[in-house]
TIFI-581229 format. One record per residue (C-alpha): x negated, y, z negated; residue in one letter. Coordinates in Angstrom, 1 decimal, decimal comma, m for minus. Layout:
N
X:Y:Z:A
...
This chain:
399
m23,6:m1,5:m21,7:M
m21,8:m4,8:m22,1:Q
m18,2:m3,6:m22,2:Y
m15,7:m6,3:m23,7:Q
m12,4:m5,7:m22,1:Y
m9,1:m6,4:m23,6:S
m7,5:m9,6:m22,8:D
m4,4:m8,0:m21,1:R
m6,3:m6,2:m18,8:I
m8,3:m9,1:m17,9:K
m5,4:m10,8:m16,4:N
m4,4:m8,2:m14,1:V
m5,5:m8,0:m10,8:R
m6,1:m4,9:m8,7:P
m3,1:m4,2:m6,3:S
m3,9:m6,0:m2,7:A
m1,8:m3,5:m1,3:I
m4,4:m0,6:m2,8:R
m7,4:m2,6:m2,0:E
m6,3:m3,1:1,8:I
m5,3:0,9:2,1:L
m8,9:1,4:0,8:K
m10,6:m0,8:3,5:Y
m8,1:0,5:6,2:A
m9,1:4,3:5,2:A
m13,2:3,1:5,2:A
m12,6:1,4:8,8:H
m11,0:4,1:11,1:P
m10,6:1,9:13,7:G
m8,1:m0,4:11,8:V
m4,6:m0,1:12,2:I
m2,7:m0,1:9,1:A
0,9:m2,2:9,5:L
0,1:m2,8:5,3:S
1,2:0,6:3,9:T
4,5:1,3:2,0:G
4,8:5,0:2,2:S
7,5:6,7:3,9:P
7,2:8,5:7,2:S
5,5:11,7:7,3:D
8,6:13,0:9,2:E
11,1:12,2:6,5:C
9,4:14,6:3,9:V
11,3:18,0:4,0:P
8,0:20,1:3,7:V
9,7:23,3:4,8:E
12,5:23,1:2,2:E
10,0:21,8:m0,6:I
7,7:24,9:0,4:H
10,5:27,4:m0,1:A
11,6:26,0:m3,2:I
8,1:26,0:m4,5:S
7,8:29,7:m3,4:E
11,1:30,5:m5,4:R
10,2:28,8:m8,5:I
6,5:30,7:m8,8:F
8,9:33,8:m8,0:R
11,3:33,3:m10,3:E
10,7:31,1:m13,1:M
7,0:30,3:m12,8:P
6,2:29,3:m16,5:L
9,1:26,9:m16,5:A
6,8:24,8:m14,3:G
3,7:25,3:m16,0:L
4,2:24,4:m19,4:Q
4,9:21,7:m21,6:Y
8,5:20,3:m21,1:S
10,7:17,5:m23,0:M
9,7:13,8:m22,6:T
13,0:13,0:m21,5:E
12,7:15,3:m18,6:G
14,1:18,4:m17,0:Y
17,4:18,8:m18,3:P
19,2:20,2:m15,2:A
17,5:17,3:m13,1:L
18,8:14,9:m15,7:R
22,3:16,1:m15,2:E
21,9:16,4:m11,7:T
20,3:12,4:m11,6:T
23,4:11,2:m13,6:K
25,6:13,0:m11,2:Q
24,0:11,7:m8,4:R
24,2:8,3:m9,2:L
27,7:8,1:m10,3:K
28,9:9,9:m6,7:D
26,4:7,5:m4,7:V
26,1:4,4:m6,6:F
29,4:4,7:m9,2:G
27,2:4,0:m11,9:I
27,1:5,3:m15,4:G
29,0:4,7:m18,4:R
29,5:6,5:m21,5:D
27,0:4,6:m23,4:F
24,5:5,4:m20,7:D
22,0:8,1:m20,2:D
19,0:9,1:m18,0:V
15,4:9,9:m18,5:I
13,0:11,3:m15,6:I
9,9:9,0:m15,1:T
6,5:9,3:m13,2:T
7,9:7,4:m10,4:G
9,7:4,3:m10,3:G
6,2:2,4:m11,5:Q
6,6:3,9:m14,8:Q
10,0:2,4:m15,3:G
8,6:m1,1:m14,6:L
6,0:m0,6:m17,2:A
8,1:1,0:m20,0:L
10,8:m2,0:m19,8:A
8,2:m4,7:m20,6:P
6,4:m2,5:m23,1:N
9,5:m1,7:m25,3:V
11,2:m5,5:m24,7:L
8,4:m7,9:m24,3:C
6,2:m9,1:m27,2:N
3,3:m11,6:m25,9:P
4,0:m14,7:m24,5:G
7,7:m13,8:m23,9:D
8,9:m14,4:m20,4:T
9,9:m12,0:m17,7:V
11,6:m13,9:m14,6:I
11,1:m12,3:m11,2:V
11,9:m12,9:m7,6:E
9,7:m15,0:m5,7:A
8,0:m13,1:m3,7:P
8,2:m9,7:m5,6:T
6,6:m6,1:m5,9:F
3,1:m6,8:m6,7:V
3,0:m3,9:m9,2:S
6,0:m5,2:m10,6:G
4,2:m8,3:m11,5:I
1,3:m6,5:m13,2:N
3,7:m4,6:m15,2:A
4,6:m7,5:m17,1:M
1,6:m9,3:m17,2:R
m0,4:m6,2:m18,6:I
1,9:m6,7:m21,6:H
1,0:m10,3:m22,2:G
4,4:m11,7:m20,6:A
4,7:m15,2:m19,2:N
5,8:m14,1:m15,7:V
8,0:m16,8:m13,8:V
8,8:m16,3:m10,2:G
12,1:m18,1:m9,0:I
12,5:m18,8:m5,0:E
14,9:m16,9:m3,0:M
17,2:m17,8:0,1:D
19,1:m15,3:2,2:D
21,2:m14,4:m0,7:E
18,7:m14,0:m3,3:G
17,3:m15,8:m6,2:M
17,9:m19,8:m6,6:D
20,7:m19,8:m9,2:L
20,2:m23,2:m10,5:A
16,3:m22,8:m10,7:K
17,2:m19,4:m12,5:L
19,2:m20,9:m15,2:E
17,0:m23,7:m15,5:K
14,3:m21,0:m16,1:A
16,2:m19,4:m18,6:M
17,1:m22,6:m20,6:E
13,3:m23,9:m21,0:T
11,0:m21,0:m20,8:E
9,9:m19,3:m24,3:P
11,9:m16,2:m25,4:N
13,1:m15,1:m21,8:V
13,4:m11,5:m22,4:K
13,5:m9,6:m18,8:L
15,1:m10,4:m15,3:L
13,0:m8,1:m12,9:Y
14,9:m8,1:m9,4:V
14,9:m5,7:m6,7:I
18,3:m6,5:m5,0:P
18,4:m4,1:m1,9:T
15,7:m4,3:0,7:F
13,3:m6,1:m1,0:Q
10,1:m5,3:m1,4:N
8,3:m7,4:0,4:P
11,0:m9,4:2,2:S
13,2:m6,8:3,0:G
16,0:m9,3:1,9:K
19,4:m7,9:0,3:T
21,3:m10,0:m2,3:M
24,6:m10,8:m1,9:S
27,4:m9,3:m4,0:L
28,3:m12,8:m4,9:A
24,5:m13,8:m6,2:R
24,5:m10,6:m8,0:R
27,7:m11,4:m9,9:K
26,8:m14,8:m10,8:A
23,3:m13,8:m12,0:I
24,6:m11,0:m14,1:Y
27,2:m13,5:m15,8:E
24,1:m15,8:m16,1:L
22,1:m12,7:m18,0:C
24,8:m12,2:m20,2:R
25,2:m15,7:m21,1:K
21,6:m15,6:m22,2:H
21,5:m12,3:m23,3:Q
18,6:m11,3:m20,9:V
18,3:m7,8:m19,9:V
18,3:m6,9:m16,2:I
15,3:m4,5:m15,0:L
17,3:m3,8:m11,4:E
14,9:m1,7:m9,2:D
16,6:0,2:m6,3:N
13,9:2,8:m4,7:P
15,3:1,7:m1,3:Y
18,9:1,9:m1,9:G
19,6:5,0:0,1:E
17,6:3,8:3,2:L
20,4:1,5:4,7:R
20,7:2,0:8,5:F
22,7:m1,1:9,1:R
25,9:m2,7:7,6:G
27,8:m1,9:4,4:E
26,5:m0,7:0,9:D
26,5:m3,7:m1,9:I
27,5:m2,6:m5,5:P
24,5:m2,4:m7,7:T
24,1:m4,7:m11,0:F
24,5:m1,4:m13,0:K
27,6:m0,4:m11,6:S
29,1:m4,1:m13,1:M
27,5:m3,3:m16,5:D
30,0:m3,1:m19,0:D
27,8:m4,3:m22,1:E
24,5:m2,3:m21,5:G
22,6:m5,2:m19,9:L
21,4:m3,4:m17,1:V
18,1:m1,0:m17,0:I
18,7:0,6:m13,9:Y
14,9:1,6:m12,2:N
15,2:4,5:m9,3:G
13,2:7,2:m7,4:S
13,2:10,0:m5,4:Y
9,9:8,8:m3,5:S
11,6:7,4:m0,7:K
14,3:10,1:0,1:I
12,3:13,2:m1,0:L
8,3:12,9:m1,6:S
6,4:9,6:m2,6:A
3,4:12,2:m3,8:G
5,7:14,2:m6,3:M
6,0:11,1:m8,2:R
9,6:11,8:m9,4:I
11,3:8,6:m10,8:G
14,4:8,1:m13,4:F
15,9:5,3:m15,8:V
19,3:4,8:m16,6:M
20,3:2,7:m19,7:A
22,1:2,6:m22,5:E
21,2:5,2:m25,0:K
19,8:3,2:m27,7:E
17,2:1,5:m25,3:L
16,6:4,4:m23,6:L
15,5:6,3:m26,7:Q
12,9:3,3:m27,1:R
12,1:3,8:m23,6:L
11,5:7,3:m24,1:T
9,2:6,9:m27,4:V
7,1:4,3:m25,2:A
6,7:7,2:m22,7:K
5,6:9,7:m25,2:Q
2,4:8,0:m25,5:F
1,9:7,4:m21,9:S
2,3:10,9:m20,4:D
4,0:13,4:m22,9:C
6,1:14,2:m19,8:H
6,6:13,7:m16,0:T
5,3:16,5:m14,2:N
7,7:19,5:m14,7:I
6,9:21,7:m11,6:F
8,4:18,6:m9,6:F
11,0:18,1:m11,4:Q
12,1:21,5:m10,9:I
11,5:21,4:m7,2:V
13,6:18,0:m7,2:T
16,4:19,2:m8,7:D
16,8:22,5:m7,1:L
16,2:20,6:m3,6:W
19,2:18,0:m4,9:L
21,4:21,2:m5,7:R
20,8:23,5:m2,9:T
19,7:21,1:0,1:A
22,1:19,3:2,7:D
21,0:16,0:0,7:V
23,6:13,8:3,0:D
22,3:15,2:6,0:A
18,8:14,6:5,5:H
19,5:10,9:4,3:I
21,3:10,6:7,3:A
18,6:11,5:9,6:R
15,7:9,5:7,7:I
17,9:6,5:8,0:R
18,4:7,1:11,8:K
14,0:7,5:11,8:V
13,9:4,2:10,1:Y
16,5:2,1:12,1:R
14,7:3,2:15,3:E
11,3:2,3:13,7:R
12,7:m1,2:12,7:C
14,0:m1,5:16,2:D
10,9:m1,0:17,9:F
9,0:m2,9:15,6:M
11,5:m6,1:16,0:L
10,9:m5,4:19,8:R
7,1:m5,5:19,7:L
7,1:m8,8:17,8:L
9,4:m10,2:20,5:E
7,2:m9,4:23,0:Q
3,8:m10,3:21,5:H
3,8:m12,9:18,8:V
4,3:m16,5:19,2:D
7,7:m17,8:18,7:R
7,0:m20,2:15,8:R
6,7:m17,2:13,8:V
9,7:m16,1:12,4:T
10,6:m12,8:10,6:W
13,5:m11,0:8,9:T
15,5:m8,4:10,5:H
16,5:m6,2:7,6:P
19,3:m3,7:7,6:D
17,4:m1,0:5,6:G
14,1:m0,2:3,6:G
10,7:0,0:5,0:L
9,4:m4,0:5,4:F
9,5:m7,0:7,5:L
8,6:m10,1:6,1:W
7,1:m13,0:8,7:C
6,7:m16,2:8,1:T
4,0:m18,8:10,0:L
4,8:m22,4:10,8:P
4,3:m24,9:8,0:E
0,9:m25,8:6,8:G
m0,2:m22,0:7,7:C
m2,0:m19,7:5,4:D
m1,4:m15,9:5,6:S
m4,5:m15,1:4,2:Q
m6,7:m16,8:6,6:A
m4,6:m15,1:9,6:L
m5,2:m11,7:7,6:S
m9,3:m12,4:8,1:E
m8,7:m12,9:11,8:I
m6,5:m9,7:12,0:A
m9,0:m7,6:10,4:L
m11,8:m8,5:13,0:E
m9,2:m7,4:15,6:K
m8,3:m4,2:13,8:G
m5,2:m4,4:12,3:V
m4,1:m5,0:8,5:A
m1,2:m6,5:7,0:F
m0,4:m7,6:3,5:V
m0,7:m11,5:3,1:P
2,3:m12,8:1,2:G
0,1:m14,5:m1,8:R
m0,5:m11,0:m3,1:D
3,3:m10,8:m3,8:F
3,8:m14,2:m5,7:M
3,1:m15,0:m9,5:V
0,5:m17,6:m8,5:D
m1,6:m15,4:m5,9:S
m4,0:m18,2:m5,6:D
m1,6:m20,8:m4,0:A
m1,7:m20,5:0,0:P
1,3:m18,8:1,6:C
2,3:m18,5:5,0:R
4,2:m15,5:4,5:D
3,3:m11,7:5,0:F
4,2:m8,2:5,2:R
4,6:m5,6:7,8:L
5,5:m1,9:7,5:N
7,2:0,1:10,1:F
7,9:3,2:8,4:S
4,1:4,7:8,2:T
2,3:3,9:11,5:P
2,8:6,0:14,8:S
4,8:4,2:17,7:Y
1,3:4,4:19,3:E
m0,6:2,4:16,4:N
2,6:0,3:15,8:M
2,7:m0,9:19,6:E
m1,3:m1,3:19,5:E
m1,0:m3,2:16,0:G
1,6:m5,5:16,9:V
m0,3:m6,7:20,0:R
m3,7:m6,9:18,2:R
m1,6:m9,1:15,6:L
0,1:m11,1:18,2:G
m3,6:m12,1:19,5:A
m4,7:m12,8:16,0:A
m1,8:m15,0:15,6:I
m2,6:m16,6:19,0:D
m6,0:m17,4:17,7:E
m5,3:m18,6:14,7:Y
m2,5:m21,1:15,9:L
m4,7:m22,2:18,5:A
m4,7:m25,9:18,5:G
m2,3:m26,4:15,7:R
């Protein structure tokens, strides 16, 4: 059978991260510094076990039947209250739906707002699945370079003025994936004003917002939103369980209704059993103590990897020092290509994600690469960085 594939799927590449994970799984000797998963020790397994038993004991059919597309009503209310308490967001015109992970929110927004050929502006670099979520709906995706404070304002404004039908701005302003950078408050305010001026909707992706282990919190875009300009995309994957796939979207009610209709034709509703688990955990567990504990875990893991890089990696390579999240972003000297380095690294038994896989133009050479400190054991992290340092030495020899 000769299949005739749709144009939209032909233009989307498989996630490089997933491909690297498959490679590492098939080669047990490879140490993966390439994942984006939370640490196993940060999943409250015993609490989830106890809550699950309670559901089966007291209300089994509630978790085993069809439910509302918008989400389990109690979890929606709990989520709205938590967003208000933790981030100070939510106006009278806002509401919440529960999604199948944060990824679904990224897919719903362009589905509802973009026609083929419309423009979505993203950070460069940015989350690879975010790029694909836009491209699969036929969007013209434009990347804007970042400095230490966030997207370049002059380039962003030029893109809004010159690109066709700019409909959406996708940003991960806090502990960005992949760079680990956090956008400054001044830059957030300036970008919000640009979007208000040009009537461009902001899709704010904030899966890492509660993983701050240094410094002070910075207000979200949604907390500034008096006009319904911001779609806020969040997830319980990083503070509870990634595999449960419980995310949420907060947006203006009329827009949220459209997102709900799009979701109806995607999955009917998010897993209801795990929605109930999530709601009961949020309402009965000491969530603040849990988050304080996982922040400590990630701070210690991040600091450990930073020390290893200082010990084992050529000083011509630089890397970020994030205040939270799960990632470090490393940069090779000018003229280098991290894709070429990754091939040497795999031969030495260590995997990372080359930076070009986070760019709109994934064919262009890129000297950056992403490391993850949340998933590998301390032993694997130490050996992995040692192997990485050896690969870098070999790659840079004679340069």
